[in-house]
N, C-alpha and C positions, 0 to 999 in steps of 0.2 A: 494380564498384560497392562503395562503402565500407560497412563494417559499421554497424549501427544505432547511433545516439548519442541519448541521452535527456537531458533537463534537468529537474531537480527544484528547485523554489523554495520555501523554507520561510518562512512567515509565522507568527511565534511567538505572536501575541497572541490572547487570548480575553477575552470579557466575564466569564466565570467558569470555574472548573476543575471538570470533571466528576469525580465520585468514583471512577470506574473507570479514568480516563485516566492513562497513564504516558508520554505523548508529551511532547516538549519544548514545552510551552505555558506562557504567563505572563500574568497579569492585571496591567495597568497602568492607572492613572487616566487617563493621556493618552498619545498616541503622536504624535511629530513626523513626520507623513506625508512631508514633503519630505525630511527627513534620512534616513528609511528607504528612500525611493525611490533617493536618491543612493547609499546604502550598498550596496543590492542590485545596482544597476547597476555599481558598482565591483567587487564580488565576482564578478559575471558576466564582466566584461571580463578579469579575471585568468585565469579558466578558458578563455575564448575564445582567449587568446594561446597556449594549450598544445594546442588541439584544432581547429585550423583545417582547412578543406577536408573536413569531415564534416557534411553536412546533418543537422539535427535531425529525428528521426522522431516525437518527442513532447515535450511540456512538461507538467509536473504541478505545480500550485500546491497545496501541502499545509500542514498546520499542527498546532496552532493553528487559527485560523478565517480562512482567506484570503478568505472572502466579506466580511470586514470591511475589506478593502483598497479604497481608492477605485478605481473603474474606470479612472481616468486613470493610476494607478500600474501596474495590470495591463497596460494598453495600452503604456505606456512600456517595460515589461520584455519584452513580446512583440516590439515593434518592434526593441529592441536585440538580442534573440536572433536575429531574422531577419537583421539587419545583420551580426552576428558570424559566424553559421554558414550561413545560408540554411536553407530548409525543404524537407523532402520534400513531394512533391505532395499527399499525403494526410495531412499532419501532424495528430496528435491533440493537442488542448490542453485539459486537464482542470483544473477548479477545484473544490475541496471547499467545500461550503456548508452552513451551518445553515439549516433550513427555517423561518426566522422571517419575519414580514412586512417587517421592516426590510431584511433581506438580499435577500429576493425582489424588492424594489423596485429593486434594482441589476442584476437579471438581464439586462434589455434592454441596458443599457450594457455589461455584461460580454461579452455576445454580440457587440456592435459592436466591442469591443476585440480580439476574435479568439478568445475561448473558444468551443469547439464541443462540449464535453462537460462536464457538471457531475455531481458526486457529492454527493448529498444525505444528510445524516446524520439520517434519520428516527428510527432506533434502535428505535422501538416504535410500534405502532398502538393502544396502550392508555394512557390518560391517567395511571392510577395507576402503571404501569410507568415512564412518562416522569418522573414525580415522583421515583420511587425512583432512577432513573438520573441525577438532577440536571439534567435537560434543562429549558430555559426555555420551550420551545414546547409547544403543545397539539397533539393529533391534528388538530383542525380547521385550525389554522394551518399545520401541515406539509402537509396535503393541498392547501390553497390554494397554498402555495409550489411543490409538485410540479406542479400544473396550470400555473402560470406558467413553470416551468422547461421543461416539455414544449412550451410555445409558442415558446420562444426558442432552445433548444439541440437540435441534431440527435440527440444521444445523452444519455441520463440514466441514472445509476446510483443506486440507493438502498441505504443501509446499514441493517441491522437487527441487533439483539442478542437472542439467545435463550439458553436454559438459564439463565433467571433463577430466583431462589429460588421454589420452589413452583409453577413453571410446568408445566402438564400438557400431555400430548400433544395433547389436543383443543384447548386454548387456542392452542398454537403452530401447529397445522395451520390453524386458522381465520384466524389472523393472517397466516400465510404465503400462504394462498390469496387473501386480500384484497390482499396486496402484489402477487401475480402478476397480479391483475386490472387493475392500473394500466398494464400494457403496456410497462414499461421494458425496454430490451434487455440490462440488466446488473443483477445484485443481488449485494451483498457481505453474507454472512450469517455473523456471528461468534458463537461461543459466549462467554458472559460468563466471563472469567478474572479471578482476583483477583491483581493485579500488586503486587509489593513497592513500598512507598512511597506507595501510593495511599490515599485515605480509606477505600475499601472494605476494603483490607487491615487497616486499624485496626479497622473495624467488625466484621469477621469475628473478629479476634483477641480483641476484647472481648465477643464473644457477641451482637452486635446483630442479626445474621442468619446463617443457615447456607446456604452456596452449594450448588448442585446437585452431587450426587456424580457420580463418573465413569460409573456405569451409567446414571443418568438422562440425563446429557449425551450418552452414546453412543446411547441410544434416540432422542433428539431429532435427533441428527446423521443417523441412518439415515432417519428420517422426512423430514428436509430433502432428502436425496438423492433419495428416491423421488418426492416431490411435485414438485420442480423438474424432474427428468428427464421426468416425465409431461407437464409443461407446456412441454417443449422449451426449457428453460433449464438445461441440465445443468452440473454443476461442471466447470470446466476447471482449477481449483486448489482446494485444500482448502476454502476459504471463499468462493470467487468463482464465480459462475454467469453464463452469457451465452448468448444465441442465437448459433449458429455464425456467425463473422465479426464479432461484436460484442465480443470479448474486449478487455480494456484493453491497448492496445499498449504503454503505458508500463510497466505492471506486468510484462508479458511480457519486457520488457528486463531487469528485475531477475531474474526466474525463469530466463531463458535465459542469464544471466550475460553480457549484452552491456554495453558501456560506458555509464555514466551519470554526469552531472555533478550535484553537489549544492551549492547555494548557500543562504545564509540561516542563521540561528542553529541550530546542532546538526545541520545537514544532513550526511549521509554521501554519498560518491561513490566510484565505481570507474572509473578511467580510466587507460589506458596502463600497466596492471599495477600501479597504485598505489591504495591505500585512503586517502581523505581524509575528514577530519571538521572541521567548523567549530566555533568557540567556541559553547557552548550558551546561556549567559546573554546576553540582549539587550545589556546594558551592556558586557559583555566583547567581544561581537561588534563593536559600534560602535567601541570603543577600538582593536580590532585593525585595522579598516578605516582609521581615522585614522592608525595607525602604518605600515601595510604596503600599503594599498590592496586588501587581501584579508583574510579572516578565518579562514584555515586554522589550526587548533589542532594538527593532526597530519597527516602525510603519510608513509605507509610503503610501501616497495617490497614487493610480495607475491611470495614465491618460488612456483615452479610447484606445489609440493605444497599450499600454502595456497590458491592459486587453484582447484586441483582440488577440494579439500574444499568450499570455498564453492560452487562450481558444482554439485557433487553435492547438497549440502544444499538448494540453491534449486531445482534442476531436478526433483528427485524429488517436489516438491510438485505438479507439473503432471500432469494426466491424460495428456498426451502423453508424459511421461517424459523420458528423456535418451538421446542418441546418444553412446555411448562414443567412437566414432571422432571425432566433432565435438569432444567435450571434450578428447580427446587432442591434436587439432590446436591447440586454443586454449591448452593448458597445456604441451605438450611431454612429458607423461607417457604412457607406453604404455597403450593402452586396457585391456589385461589386468591392469595393475597398479592400476587404480582401485578395483575392487570385489573382495571376497573371493568367488571363484567358488563355493566349497563352501557358504558362508553363504547366497549367493543361491539356490543349488539347494535347500538345506534349507528356506528360508523360502518358496520357490516351491511346494514340496510342500504347504505349509499354505494355499496359495491367496492369499498376501498380496502377492506380487510376481511379475512375469512378465518373462522374458528371451527375446528373439528375435534372435539374432545380436548386433549392436552395440546394439540397442534394449532399454532396461530401463524398465519402468513399474511403479509401485505400483498394485495393483488397488484398486477401490472398497472391498473388504473390508479392505485393508491400510491405507488412508489414515488412519483414526482412530488407527492404531498406528504412524504414521510415526516419531514421536520414539523409539520403542523399536526400530524396524527399522534406522534409519540407523546407530547405533553397531555393529550386528552386521555390516553388509555393506560399510561403507567400509573399504577396505584401506590407503589411504595415511594417513600420520600427519603431523599438522601440525608445522611448525617455526616458530621465531620469525621475524618480518619482518626482512629485511635492513636 
């Protein structure tokens, strides 16, 4: 059986730019839908020529705001992907959506196009918080959209942002429990981070608001783990929670360091030991398609050490941890050379990491400290791409 292969399709357009967002998203007065459908199909065909005979296990439409795509475009891309690669029997096809009434009106047609999982960006269940986050929808509108989504899609994820300025434990617990009452099988719960280049970064720098400090964020993180675990929606990754068996198969491909193809503006990919990135600006992407029939801006062969480091950094985010023997087989680097055994033992004594033979996991206590733990335990050193 061939190894999993996933496909990511990036739709870069949004109606407006959220102040916290550092994703590759762009606001345009108009979008030539036919031209963009053709461009994405061309970009896909290039990748398909390199990765034949490996059925897709998942497709993910991300953005931007892919729920602004015409359902006919989504259908054309899904049909082309099936023709190029073929589908695994239980393929997961996810589309990110804003919970507005306009986009919810497309859910029925998107389901007919082949989407079987939707990820709704609710972000908050408080209208004042939604206004602060720059969201165009209200709580009432988002709940209506959620109800429609649950009618048309077998699986629904909801996104929420917490650790907002001045958010109390009681406020977040009430919001979280309300979200859990909706009965979705997956929740993505993100701490608000102030990313460079965003409007929020400017606002913090100019004193317009003060973000939650590390201790406040840590307290809310611990509360999140406790409440979701009790509701049988435990964290399987730092920010992602699911009922057993309902984990995002597409995202697991990333975290388990399986191959994935990325098409569309700014999309990253990892396939055949190579790292790919598309041109980010929509106009540059389109021009590259016209020149080359694909929009690859860079394609680098990753040496075994670089792949090992990436696999470690991704895999240790998962509650299941990593298998050093499996990672060694994928990269060719001896299992004992991947991690600093003494550092692992020292950090294990603090209750932050656990090792059982070839299996290494970061404990729930250690997860909030993952960024500090990783530099301590990774033994291999990166080298430049060949």
